[in-house]
N, C-alpha and C positions, 0 to 999 in steps of 0.2 A: 504493499499501498503507501500512497504518497504521504510521506511525514513533513511535517513543519520542520523549517531550521531549528527553532525552539525546543522541539522533541530530539531533534538529532542530537542538540548539544547535550541533553540531560543523559540519553542513552549512551553517549561518548564517554561522558566522565564519570558514570557512577562507580564502578569498579575500584577506580584510584582515589575516590572523593568520598565525602558526605555531601548530600545536596538538601537544599530547602528550595521547594517550588512553589510560588505562588501563582495559582493558575485560575483563571476566570470561569464562569459557569459554562459546562459543554466543551471544555478545550481540550478534551481526549485524555485526561489522566490516567484512567484505566488503560486504554490503548498504548499510552507511552509504557506503562509498567509490563505490560505483555510483551512488547516489542523488545525490551531490555531482555526478558528472558529467552526470545526468539534469536536475538544477536549472540548472547553470551550461553551457547547451548551445555558449557562444560560448568556452570556455575549454578548454585542452586540458590532460589529466590522464595520469599514468604512475604505475600500481599495480605495486610491486616486491614480489613474494612469496617466501617463504622457498625453497621447493623446486618442482620441476616438476608434482609432482601438485595443489599449490594454485593453480599458473599455469595448468594446462590446464582444471582445474574452473571457474577464475573466468573464463576465455576463453569457455568454453561458455555461462556464464550472460550475459556481454556480448552473445553473438551472439542468444540467446534474446529477449534484452529490447531488441534494436537500438539499442546504444549505440555511437556512432561517434566520439565525442572522449575516448576513455580507451584507452590501450595497456596489456597486462599482460604484464609480464616477470618473470623470476626472475634472480637475479644471473649465472648462467651464460648465459642467452638474450640478456641485456642486450650480452653481448661479441659475440655473433654479429650482432645487430640494429641494435646503435651503433657497434660497434667493427670489424664485419667479419671477425670470427674465422671459421674455417672449421670448425673441430672444439672449439668453445666449451662442451663439455658436463663439464669439469671445472674444479677451483680453478686448475690450471695455466694456462689461458686467461686467467683474471683475472690473476695474477701477471705474464703477459707484457704485458698491457693497462698495467699500470701502470709496470712496468720499462722498456718501450720507448716510455713515453708516446704511446702510438696515439693519433691523430686520430678525433675523432668523425665519422661518415659519414651518421648519420640526420638528416634535415631536419627532423623531427618534434621543435617546442620545446613541452615541457609549462608549462603556468602552475603547476600542483600536482603535487609529487611526493609520492606516500602509501608509506612504508614499512610493509609490515605483519609482524607477529611479531618485531619489532625487538628483544626479549630473546633472540634466537637468532642475532642478529649477531655477527659476530667481528671482530676488527682487520683481518683483510684485507678483508673485506665492507666495514668503515666506510671503509676508505682508498680504496677502488674507489668508492664513493658520493660520496664527496667529490670525486674526479676527476670523475665525470660531471656532477656539479652544476656544477663550475667550467667543463666543457667545453660545457654547454647554454648557459651565459651569458645567465641571464634574469636582471637583477637584482631583478625583480619577482616570483620565483617565491616560491610558498610550499610550508613542508614540514609534512607531518602526518605523525606516527608513531604506530603503534598496536602495542599489545602487553599482556603480563599478565605482571608479576615472578614470579608463583607458577607460570608454565609455562615456567620458565628451566631446562632439562632438558639442555641441550648444553654444560655445561661443560667437558667432555672434549673438546670439537670448540674449545673456546675462548669460546663465546657466554658473555654477560654482562648482568645486569639492567640495568646502568648505561646502557647504549645507550638504553634507555628512560627511566630516572629522569633522566640527566644531558643528555638529548638537545637541551636548550636551550643548554647550553655545548658540546656536541660539533658541532653543526650550526647553528654562530653565522653563516651565509652571507648574511644579508639583514638590513635595517632594523626587521624586523617584530616586533610584541610575540610572545612566547609565552604560549599559555594552556594550563593544565592542567585537561582535563575528564575524565569518566568515560563507561563503559557499563556500569552494574551489574545490568542486568537480561539474564538468560539466556532465550532462545526456545528452548533445547533442554533444559536440565538440568531435570528435575522438581522441584516443590515440594519434596517429602518430603525429596529428595537434597541440596537446598539447605538446607533447616534443619538436616541431619545436619552439614554443612560447617559452617555459621554457629555453632552451638551446642555441638556435642561436638569437632569437628576443629579449626577455628581459633579459636573460643570468642570471636568478635565476628562482628556482621552486615556482610557485603560482597557478597553476592551474592544477587539475589531472582529468581522465576521467575515467567515467563509460561505455564509449561507446568504447569497445575494439575492433580495427579494424586494419586490415592489410594493408589498402590502403595507398599508398604512396601521401606525398604531392609533387607535381611536380613542380618545379623550371624550367622556359622554359627563355633561352636567346636566343632571336629572332632578326634576321635582319629586320627592319622595309621595307627596299627596296624589300623584297622578303618574303612575308608573306605565301606563297603556303604551306609550311610544317606546320606551324603553324595552319593556318586555318585547315587544313586536321584533325590536331590532336584535334583542338577543336571540329569540327563536330564531329568525332568519339565519343568523351566524351559525347556530347550531345546526340547522338542516344541513347546511354548506359543509362544515367540517364532521359532522357526525357525533353521536351523544358519547361514546366510548372514547372520543378524541377531545373532548372538552373538560377543562376544570373550571369550576365556580370557586374561586377562593375568597376567604374572609380572615380576619383576624381571630374570629370566634364563631363557632357554630352554635353556641350556647346563648339562649335569651329568654327572659321572662315575658318580654313584649309582645303583645298578641298583633300589634301594629307596626312593627319594626319593618322597616323596609326590606331587606333581606328576607324576611318571612313572604313578604307581599310578592316579591320577585319569585319566589321559590313556589309558592302557591300556583302562580300564572304559567310558569314553565311546567309544573306539576299535571296541568291541563293538558300538555302534548307529551311529556316523556314522565319515565319512572325516575325517580331521584335516589341517589346513595348519599345520605349524611352521615359523615364520619364523627360519630358522638362516644364511642365505646374506645379508649386507647388499646384495649386489651384483644380487640376484633382483629383477627390476622386473616380470615378466610377471604380471599379474593373474588370468590364466586358472588358474593354478595352484590360485587359493582357491576355484574355482566348486565348489558342493555340498559345501564342507569347511566344518568349525568352525575358525576363525583363532585359533591359539595364538601369542601374540607377546609381546613385551616392550614395557612401556609407553611406552619412549622412541619407538617407531615407530607409535605411533597419534595422536601430536601432528596436529590438523587434521581427524581423523576421527571417526567416531559410529556406534553400533549401537544397537539397543533393548535389549539384555540386555548388560551387562557384568558378568563373573565376576572378582574382583582375587582372585589367589592371593597368599598369603605377606603377609597383612595383620597382622602381629603383630611383636613385637620382634626376632625375628632377623632382621628387614631389616637394621638398625644394627650386627648382628655379622658378617653376611655379607657385605652390599653397600657399607654407607655407614659404615664404620669412622670417619671423620674427620668426620662429621655429628652436630650434638648431639641425642641420642636426646630430648630434654626439648622440643624445638621440632618444631611440624608440618611433615612431608615433603610438600614439594610435587609431588614424582613421583606420589604418590598422588592427589592432588587432581586432577592429569592424567588419572589412570586413572578416576576415578570420575564425572569431567565428560564421559566419551566417551558416558555413557549417555542415551538418549533415554526410556527407560522404567523400566527394573529395574538395581538393582544387588545384587550379592550379594558380600559381604566374608567371605573364608575366613581364620581363625585357629586356628593349629595349637595343641591343648591341651599341646603340648610347650613352647610358648613363653609368655611374659608377654605381656600387651597392649600395645599401643603407649603410650609412658608419657606423652605429651602429650595422650591424648584425654580429655575431662570423662567419666569413667563413669557418674556420675549421669543427664548429659544423654544418654549413648548408650542408657541404658534407655527414654529417652522419644522418642528420635528413630529408634531401629531395633526390628526385629523379632528378637529375640535367640534363637538356635536353640543348645542344646547346654548344657554344663554353666556355668550362670551364675556359679559361684564363680571360675571362670580368669579372669573380668574383674578381678577383686580381687586377684591374684596380684601379690607386690611386683614393680616394675620394678627391674632393676639399676642403672639410672640412671647407668651410666657406660658409655663407650665402649670396645670391645675394640682400641684403637689401638694398644696397645703392640706387638703382634706386626707388626713392620716388615718383613715379607717380601713380596716381590713376584714373581709368577711369569706367566710369558707362553709362547705358543706362537707359533713363527715366523709363522703366520697372522694372530694376532690383533694382533701388533705394530703392522702397517700399517693396521688398522682405525681410522677416524677419527683419522688421523695429521695433523701440523699439515701443511698442504698447502706451506709454505715449505721443509720439511726435504725431502720428497720431490722438489720441485723442485730444489734443491741436490744431490740425490743424481743426478737424471736429468741434470742440466747436465754433471756430473763422469763420468757414465758413458760408455765407448766401447761401440756397438753396431755389430756387424759380422754380417751375413748368410753363411752358410757353405753352400756347394751341397751338397746332398742328391741324389745321382746317381740313386736309387731303382731299383737294377737290377732289382728283382722286382716293379716297377710294384704296389705297396701302395697302397690308397687309403682313407682313413678319411673322406671328405667325406660319404658317406650315413649315418655314425653317427648313430643317432636320441639325441637329448639329451632327449628326452621321450617317453612312452608315455599313451596313453588307456586307462582300464579302467572296467569296470562294477564297482561297490563299492557295497553295501547298496542295490541297484537304481537307481544313480545314477551317470551319466558322470563320473568325474574325470580329472585329468591329473596325473600324477607326473613330479618332475625325475628324472633317472636319470644326469645327467652325471658328478656325483662318483663313482657306481659304476664308469661306463666308464673313469674316468681312473685309479682303482684297479688295475683290471683290465691295463693297462699293465705295472705293475710284478708284479702278483699271480700273471699267467700266468710270468714269468720266476721267479720263487719256485718255483712248482708244478713247473717243469721242472728246476730246480736241486734239488728235493728238500726245501725249507725250509717249503713253505707250509702241508703238512698239519700239521706241527708247531705251527706259529703258529696254525691253526683250533682243533686240538685243546686249545691253551692257554685260548683264548677260550671254546670250549663247556664246557670245565671250571668256568670261572667262572658260567656261567649254570646248571650242574648244582647248582654249589654253593648257589646261590639258590635253587634249586628244593628242594634238601634242607631249606631253612629253610621249608618249606611255606609260602611267603608265596602266599596265595589270590588276589593281586592281580597276579601275574605269569603271562603265558599263553603258554608257548613250549613246552609239554609236547609236543605233536605235532611242532613244528618241530623239536625236540632229537631226537626219534626218526628223523625225516627225515633228517637232518645225519648222524645215526650210520649210516644205511642208505648214505648218498653215502660218507662216509670209509671204510667198509670196501671201496671198489669199487677195483681197482687203478689203473685211470685215469678221468679225469673228463671229461666233455664241456662245451663251453661254457656251456650253461644251467645246469650244476651248478657250475662255478667263478663263474657270475655269482651264484647263489643265496647260495653260501656267502660271497661278498665282501657282499652284502646283510646276511647275517648278524652279520659282523665288525660292522657298523655297528650293528645292533642292539645285540650285545653291549656295546659300548663307551658307547652312548648309555642303555641301559636301557630303549630305546623301541621296542616291535614295531611300532608304526604303519605305520612305512615298509614293513616286511616284509610284514605281512598285506595292506596297499594294493597291494603290489606281486606278491602270491602269483598272483592271476588271470592274470598274463601268462603263468605258468608259467616266467618267467626265460628266455623265449626272444625278447628285443628285438634281441640281439645274434647274428648269425648266425655258422656256423663259419669264413666266412673271416676275420671279427674275430681269431679264435684265431690264424690261419695268418699274417695280416698282421702282427700283432704279432710274431711271432717272426721273420719275414722282415726287419722294420724294426728289432728290435734287433740281430738277426746282423750286419745290414751296417754299424751303426754299432760293434759291440763285437768286431772283428776278433780280438783276443786272447782273448776270452772271459773276461775279468777284472771285468767290472762286477758290484760285489755291490749287490743291490736291498734298498731299506727300511731304510738305515742309520740307528739312532738317534744323536741328537746331543743336547748339553747343554754349555749355557755358563753359568757363575755366577761370582760372587767370587773363587773358589778358582782359576779357570783364565783369567780376562779382567781385564786391568789396566784396561780402561775401566769394567766392571762394578764393580771392586774401588773403584775412585776415586768413583764415583758413589755407591755405599753410604756412604763416608765422608763425602761432602759432604750426603747427606741424611739420614745417622743410620739407615741401613737395616740390618736384620741382614743381610738377603740378597736378591738379585735372580737369578732364573732363568730362562732361555729354553730350551725344550726344541724339538725338532723332529726330523723323519725325511726324509732326503734321498732321492730316488728314486732314484739310482745313483750309484756311484764307484768308479773303477777306480784300485787302488793303482800297478798297472804303468805305466797311461797319465796318471798323477795328472791325472785329468780327473774333474769332477763333471757329471751329467747330472739335469736338470729336463725331465719330460714334462709336457706340457700338452695334453689334448684337449677343447679350447674354442674356440668361434667367434671370439674375439679376444684378444689378450695384452694386457696394461696395464701400467703402471707398479709397480702393486705386486708383480706377478708377477717382474719383474725384480729388486726389490729382496730378495723371498723367496728367489729362486736365489742371488744375492751373499751372502744371510744363511747359506744351508747352506754356501756354499764357505768363508766366514770361519769358521764353527764347526768345520769340517773342518781348516781352518788351524791354528786356535787347539790344538785338541786332536794335534796333531802330525803331521797330513796335509800331504803337499807338493800343492799345486795350480799346474797349467799353464795348464789349459784350463778354461772355465766356460761350459757349453752349455746354452740353453732350447729344447728341441724342441718346436716348434709343430706336433704330429702331425696337427691337422686341415688346415692348409696345407702341411705337410710341408717345413716350414722349419726349418733349425738356425739359432739365433741365439747369435752368441758375444759373451759380455760380457765387459768389461775395466774394471776397475778398483784402483787401487793399495789395499791393504788399510789403508795409513795414513790415507787419504782417507776409505776407508768407516768408519773407528774414529771420525772425526769426526762422520759422519751417524748413525752407532749412539746415540753419545753425547747428541747432540741429540734423537734420537728417543726414548730411555729416558727422559731427563730430562722432556720433554713428558707422556709416557705418567704416569710415576709422581708428577708436580707437578699436573696439569692441573686437578684436582678440589680441589685447596686453596683456601680463601676468600682473597681478595685484597683487600687496603685498598683505599681510594679513592686514596691516594697510587701504590700500587702498579699499579693500574689505568692511572692516566694516565700514569706513567712506562712501563709497557709500550707504550702507544699511542705516545708521543713518541721511543723508541727503535727503535720498529718499521723494519724495511727490508724 
């Protein structure tokens, strides 16, 4: 293949030197690494990628190219293939390899180690790689680090661009010289997109395109109160490029607003196409994306590409809502990542309710983009100040453990006592055949939908229904929808569904499918998105049989002998009732930190908390969430003697025990990490944390 001069220089110098490569998006980093192995057939190479997806894709390329002197791993698979860990799929395995000083078992001795996407490295991975290099014990080894400072998105997970920029100091493992080289030509990003990034976005030339294209970058200024024209434009572009070749990217896919413009755009698109909205970070099954338009966060698209990329929220509201601690006068690298996912077309969506991004060169914007909409909005004055005076933090229990520091979770698990309690199953209930997904025909295409969350909610909702509380809660949620309907929001399409719901609520008793339908509507009311409801509607909500209803009743009856469990109990923790949170607020100068949650069940009489999980596997985060609910109950004046997590799929009751004083230490560390991880660190702080890391 034809290599660029920059690629050739890197390949020619790797054996005698160590190399730091600053590489723009789509510049062929993987190709360069594989070409090294092809050129030096008598040398062994080890390429370490950031995640499993990149690892698997690269292994497939190696197989197609018949390259036999390179191994492809990610950090977790290294623990399996180099250190013999049996379940090396989480950071816990890496911590154990380091703490136990495990010996290397792989006889493969690389001459070159290539660290890809190194700007995403964190302290744990850094310490692990240093151990690996030491254990390999090859004093002639060369180190090549590949990365892009502008793609450092995972600060909330501890990543830092200095693992790229300071690599010569951090990986001082041999006597070879360090070279600093570049890959500045993108083989993916179209020329007009590069021109926009160079002239208007960053305002200096740094990325050049090998993808010469005459397709304009569309910059659309739209009125959120009337999105019909915008939606028509988006639908036309999707028709042109294809649903599986399209990204709709946003800074967040979570919202509680039923009149959020993103929701309205999604609802209109959903009239024509099925949607895939990535809301569960654990979901790895790619089959859920088939025949759908993918709507996801910018962070989740690293290393991926599509023909058409639509970027929602390309305006100043980003700094007010999602990046209060960032300087709004400087280019936002997150948008750079979003824009450079495009192989052909980019559409940037700017709400007329917001000012433009302050850092953009507005005059160059007129030359580098096709402006659609009220051009005067472009010259709306920027506030030029961040709204970081509002030092309030709010979490729900499930979000606390998302992207948490692995060492904190490891510390929690090591101090946790786990015991399996016998469940006699006197009524022979069985949930092992519960479907976690269903196949549906939607808009003449076969799609797959995840129904596991609905199934899990039904375990407690059935109990609320039997105790007479369920219909009251449903009525409250439906009133919210009706209120929005009264606002005559033309983009909200639940009119017929509300009529159907009212029909169901008029009945004296509800069937399994009617309970399932109502549970799905609760999700719609909470999220403001009706796509899930509409896409599941053709199932007639009949994927669960009547025995699910009866099995659930019998299961709860067996564990709740006193009939005293209260279900779906709302809980709150903040600086008014928690010493831990009060202390942290004082240290960080925060006004408040609030944690909200709902525990599945609590018996005041038995002093017992229950968390029910209908899923194929139980993980460490579920243990933490269960303990968190128990702690919140305890702080709010409830006695706790037993903490149970019920694995309903396997019919196992897991008793969890941990002194609440020890749990408070874990909670303090976790909250501090979550509240401070996005703060910019000085070089001194960065190196100090590396040296103090345990």
